C-alpha positions as a LaTeX table, in Angstrom:
\begin{tabular}{lrrr}
\hline
Residue & $x$ (\AA) & $y$ (\AA) & $z$ (\AA) \\
\hline
Met1 & 26.59 & 105.74 & 28.32 \\
Thr2 & 28.52 & 102.80 & 26.63 \\
Gly3 & 29.01 & 102.61 & 22.76 \\
Glu4 & 26.46 & 99.89 & 22.50 \\
Cys5 & 23.78 & 101.54 & 24.47 \\
Leu6 & 24.18 & 104.67 & 22.53 \\
Leu7 & 23.81 & 102.83 & 19.21 \\
Glu8 & 20.44 & 101.27 & 20.80 \\
Ser9 & 19.33 & 104.69 & 21.97 \\
Phe10 & 19.64 & 106.28 & 18.95 \\
Gln11 & 18.18 & 103.62 & 16.94 \\
Gln12 & 15.04 & 104.18 & 18.39 \\
Val13 & 15.30 & 107.81 & 17.83 \\
Glu14 & 16.00 & 107.20 & 14.30 \\
Asp15 & 12.96 & 104.68 & 13.97 \\
Asn16 & 10.67 & 107.03 & 15.72 \\
Phe17 & 11.50 & 109.62 & 13.27 \\
Ser18 & 11.17 & 107.40 & 10.34 \\
Asp19 & 7.88 & 106.30 & 11.46 \\
Ala20 & 6.79 & 109.98 & 11.70 \\
Leu21 & 8.29 & 110.25 & 7.90 \\
Ile22 & 6.28 & 107.40 & 6.31 \\
Ser23 & 2.89 & 108.67 & 8.18 \\
Asn24 & 3.32 & 111.68 & 5.76 \\
Asp25 & 1.96 & 113.76 & 8.32 \\
Ser26 & 3.51 & 117.05 & 8.52 \\
Asp27 & 2.54 & 117.79 & 12.20 \\
Lys28 & 4.26 & 114.80 & 13.45 \\
Ile29 & 7.42 & 115.27 & 11.23 \\
Ser30 & 7.62 & 118.81 & 12.58 \\
Lys31 & 7.78 & 117.72 & 16.00 \\
Phe32 & 11.06 & 116.24 & 15.30 \\
Leu33 & 12.75 & 118.99 & 13.64 \\
Ser34 & 14.08 & 122.16 & 15.13 \\
Asp35 & 12.71 & 125.33 & 13.54 \\
Asp36 & 15.95 & 125.86 & 11.93 \\
Trp37 & 16.12 & 122.36 & 10.49 \\
Val38 & 17.59 & 122.01 & 6.85 \\
Leu39 & 18.03 & 119.17 & 4.44 \\
Leu40 & 21.24 & 118.88 & 2.80 \\
Glu41 & 20.61 & 116.69 & $-0.47$ \\
Pro42 & 22.86 & 115.99 & $-3.15$ \\
Glu43 & 20.52 & 116.46 & $-6.27$ \\
Phe44 & 18.58 & 119.65 & $-4.59$ \\
Gly45 & 20.86 & 121.01 & $-2.23$ \\
Ile46 & 20.03 & 122.79 & 1.09 \\
Ile47 & 16.38 & 122.29 & 1.53 \\
Ser48 & 14.36 & 124.55 & 4.40 \\
Lys49 & 11.83 & 122.99 & 7.08 \\
Glu50 & 9.20 & 124.82 & 5.46 \\
Lys51 & 9.92 & 123.80 & 1.69 \\
Phe52 & 10.51 & 120.13 & 2.87 \\
Leu53 & 7.06 & 120.12 & 5.18 \\
Asn54 & 5.12 & 122.21 & 2.11 \\
Ala55 & 5.98 & 119.29 & $-0.57$ \\
Ile56 & 4.53 & 116.94 & 2.16 \\
Glu57 & 1.63 & 118.58 & 2.78 \\
Thr58 & 1.08 & 119.07 & $-1.17$ \\
Asn59 & 1.75 & 115.63 & $-1.91$ \\
His60 & 4.77 & 116.42 & $-3.80$ \\
Leu61 & 6.71 & 113.87 & $-1.67$ \\
Ser62 & 5.48 & 110.98 & 0.18 \\
His63 & 7.28 & 108.32 & 1.76 \\
Ser64 & 5.97 & 104.58 & 2.03 \\
Asn65 & 9.14 & 103.07 & 3.47 \\
Met66 & 12.12 & 104.05 & 5.57 \\
Ile67 & 14.75 & 101.72 & 7.03 \\
Lys68 & 17.77 & 103.06 & 8.48 \\
Lys69 & 20.57 & 101.04 & 11.03 \\
Val70 & 22.35 & 103.43 & 12.96 \\
Val71 & 26.13 & 102.65 & 12.30 \\
Arg72 & 28.06 & 105.62 & 14.39 \\
Val73 & 27.06 & 108.03 & 17.18 \\
Gln74 & 29.24 & 110.86 & 18.29 \\
Leu75 & 28.03 & 112.68 & 21.09 \\
Tyr76 & 29.29 & 115.87 & 22.21 \\
Asn77 & 27.26 & 117.02 & 25.39 \\
Asp78 & 23.92 & 118.18 & 24.01 \\
Val79 & 24.83 & 117.52 & 20.32 \\
Ala80 & 24.86 & 113.91 & 18.87 \\
Ile81 & 25.90 & 113.32 & 15.25 \\
Val82 & 23.85 & 109.96 & 13.93 \\
Thr83 & 25.04 & 108.29 & 10.88 \\
Thr84 & 23.17 & 105.59 & 9.33 \\
Arg85 & 22.59 & 103.36 & 6.35 \\
Gly86 & 19.37 & 102.36 & 4.89 \\
Met87 & 16.63 & 102.25 & 2.33 \\
Asn88 & 13.90 & 105.28 & 1.39 \\
Val89 & 10.81 & 104.61 & $-0.71$ \\
Gly90 & 8.67 & 106.97 & $-1.78$ \\
Ile91 & 7.22 & 109.48 & $-4.55$ \\
Phe92 & 8.69 & 112.89 & $-5.43$ \\
Arg93 & 6.90 & 114.96 & $-8.09$ \\
Asp94 & 4.66 & 111.60 & $-9.35$ \\
Gln95 & 8.17 & 109.52 & $-9.88$ \\
Glu96 & 8.92 & 106.59 & $-7.57$ \\
Phe97 & 12.05 & 106.32 & $-5.85$ \\
Asn98 & 13.74 & 103.79 & $-3.75$ \\
Ala99 & 17.09 & 105.06 & $-2.66$ \\
Glu100 & 19.86 & 103.14 & $-0.81$ \\
Gln101 & 21.25 & 106.35 & 1.21 \\
Trp102 & 23.93 & 107.08 & 3.94 \\
Val103 & 22.16 & 109.68 & 6.29 \\
Thr104 & 23.72 & 111.81 & 8.98 \\
Asn105 & 21.46 & 113.51 & 11.40 \\
Ile106 & 22.67 & 116.28 & 13.71 \\
Tyr107 & 20.46 & 116.28 & 17.02 \\
Lys108 & 20.70 & 118.74 & 20.00 \\
Lys109 & 18.89 & 117.74 & 23.13 \\
Ala110 & 15.88 & 119.92 & 24.14 \\
Gly111 & 13.62 & 119.60 & 27.01 \\
Gly112 & 14.70 & 116.15 & 27.83 \\
Ser113 & 14.26 & 115.22 & 23.91 \\
Trp114 & 16.75 & 114.91 & 20.97 \\
Ile115 & 15.58 & 117.34 & 18.11 \\
Cys116 & 17.11 & 117.03 & 14.59 \\
Ile117 & 18.75 & 120.31 & 13.60 \\
Met118 & 20.08 & 119.09 & 10.14 \\
Thr119 & 19.97 & 115.93 & 7.90 \\
Gln120 & 22.54 & 115.19 & 5.08 \\
Glu121 & 22.09 & 112.60 & 2.48 \\
Ala122 & 24.36 & 110.80 & 0.40 \\
Pro123 & 23.59 & 107.83 & $-2.21$ \\
Val124 & 25.40 & 104.70 & $-1.20$ \\
Ile125 & 28.11 & 104.09 & $-4.07$ \\
Cys126 & 30.16 & 101.38 & $-2.66$ \\
Lys127 & 28.32 & 98.11 & $-1.37$ \\
\hline
\end{tabular}
């Protein structure tokens, strides 16, 4: 697959994942995540899938908009490292947030689909 096709293919994967996140439906979100998925977040460290989904189910976390542009994809057989830049808008513990972020998702191909096994977020500091 050429570089441009790879970017386009994973842009669709990321768009579908973002749509699930802004649905705030833990069942839809869970379909994109491996059982051992973790989020590495600068402020809170490592967050398990269970804690992340619980925050959504209890309305401690909700997303209202998420726009990501895939800027880099590295493919290693059945593993893909996808880096995006974008905006994440929502509410966490009754506080609105609007974060411009770098996000790196690591995906593993499973049953013909790409499943996210880890997400790392970093704030955009340099414009």
